[in-house]
C-alpha positions as CSV (number, residue, x, y, z in Angstrom):
1,V,-18.6,-27.3,-19.4
2,P,-21.7,-26.0,-18.8
3,M,-22.9,-23.2,-21.4
4,M,-23.3,-20.6,-18.6
5,Y,-19.8,-20.8,-17.4
6,R,-18.5,-20.2,-21.0
7,V,-20.3,-17.4,-21.4
8,V,-19.3,-15.9,-18.1
9,V,-15.5,-16.6,-18.9
10,A,-15.8,-15.1,-22.6
11,A,-17.6,-12.1,-20.9
12,A,-14.5,-11.7,-18.5
13,L,-12.0,-12.3,-21.1
14,L,-13.4,-9.6,-23.2
15,M,-13.9,-7.0,-20.3
16,S,-10.2,-7.6,-19.2
17,G,-9.1,-6.1,-22.3
18,S,-10.7,-3.0,-21.4
19,V,-9.6,-2.8,-17.9
20,A,-6.1,-4.3,-18.2
21,F,-4.4,-0.9,-18.1
22,A,-6.5,0.5,-15.2
23,D,-4.5,1.7,-12.3
24,P,-6.5,2.0,-9.0
25,A,-4.2,4.6,-7.3
26,I,-4.0,6.7,-10.5
27,D,-7.7,6.8,-10.5
28,A,-7.9,7.8,-6.8
29,K,-5.3,10.5,-7.4
30,Y,-7.4,11.8,-10.3
31,E,-10.5,12.0,-8.3
32,R,-9.0,13.7,-5.6
33,S,-6.5,16.1,-7.6
34,C,-7.6,16.6,-11.1
35,K,-11.1,15.6,-11.7
36,L,-12.3,19.0,-10.4
37,C,-11.0,21.0,-13.1
38,H,-10.3,18.6,-15.7
39,A,-13.5,16.9,-15.8
40,T,-15.3,20.2,-16.4
41,G,-12.9,22.6,-18.0
42,L,-13.0,24.8,-14.8
43,L,-10.3,27.4,-15.1
44,N,-9.8,26.6,-18.7
45,A,-8.2,23.1,-17.8
46,P,-8.1,20.9,-21.0
47,K,-11.1,18.3,-20.3
48,T,-10.2,14.8,-19.7
49,G,-10.8,12.8,-23.0
50,D,-10.6,15.6,-25.2
51,A,-7.3,14.2,-27.2
52,A,-7.4,17.4,-29.4
53,A,-6.8,19.7,-26.3
54,W,-4.3,17.9,-25.0
55,E,-2.4,17.3,-28.4
56,A,-0.3,20.6,-28.4
57,R,0.5,20.1,-24.6
58,L,2.0,16.7,-24.9
59,A,4.0,17.6,-28.2
60,Q,6.2,19.8,-26.0
61,G,7.4,16.7,-24.3
62,D,7.5,14.9,-20.9
63,E,10.2,17.3,-19.5
64,V,8.1,20.5,-20.3
65,V,4.8,18.7,-19.2
66,L,6.3,17.9,-15.9
67,K,7.8,21.4,-15.6
68,H,4.3,22.9,-16.0
69,I,2.5,20.5,-13.6
70,K,5.0,20.9,-10.8
71,D,5.6,24.6,-11.1
72,G,2.1,25.4,-12.0
73,F,0.9,26.9,-15.2
74,N,-1.4,29.6,-16.2
75,Q,-4.4,28.9,-13.6
76,M,-3.5,25.4,-12.5
77,P,-1.7,25.5,-9.0
78,P,1.7,23.8,-8.4
79,K,1.3,20.3,-8.7
80,G,-2.1,20.4,-9.4
81,T,-2.8,20.0,-5.8
82,C,-1.2,16.5,-5.8
83,M,1.6,17.0,-3.6
84,D,2.3,13.1,-3.0
85,C,2.4,12.7,-7.0
86,T,5.6,11.3,-8.2
87,D,6.8,12.4,-11.8
88,E,5.6,8.9,-13.1
89,E,2.3,9.4,-11.6
90,F,2.0,12.8,-13.1
91,L,2.8,11.2,-16.4
92,A,0.4,8.6,-15.9
93,L,-2.5,11.3,-14.9
94,T,-1.7,13.4,-18.0
95,K,-2.0,10.1,-20.2
96,K,-5.4,9.0,-18.6
97,M,-6.6,12.7,-19.2
98,A,-5.0,13.1,-22.8
99,T,-6.9,9.8,-23.8
100,A,-9.8,10.1,-25.9
101,A,-12.9,9.2,-24.1
102,Q,-14.6,6.1,-25.5
């Protein structure tokens, strides 16, 4: 087996671990409905990747987090403008935003 082939395969295997949990549908919904506020902290939104800012929110449990998302909370509008998101997608989006930047 040619050395270049081995290098490409090894690189693909290493990279696959970092993208194995990526979900293009969730990423698209984040870009469309969450990014404007959560990427910048607009309207006092907790920033994406700032695990400390999300810690107390997540500690309240999924039920409270979902209620805040669906009803709106503080300056966040109801459903954070994602009218077609399911509960599972809201939780996946929250997990994505709460995960520390790497």
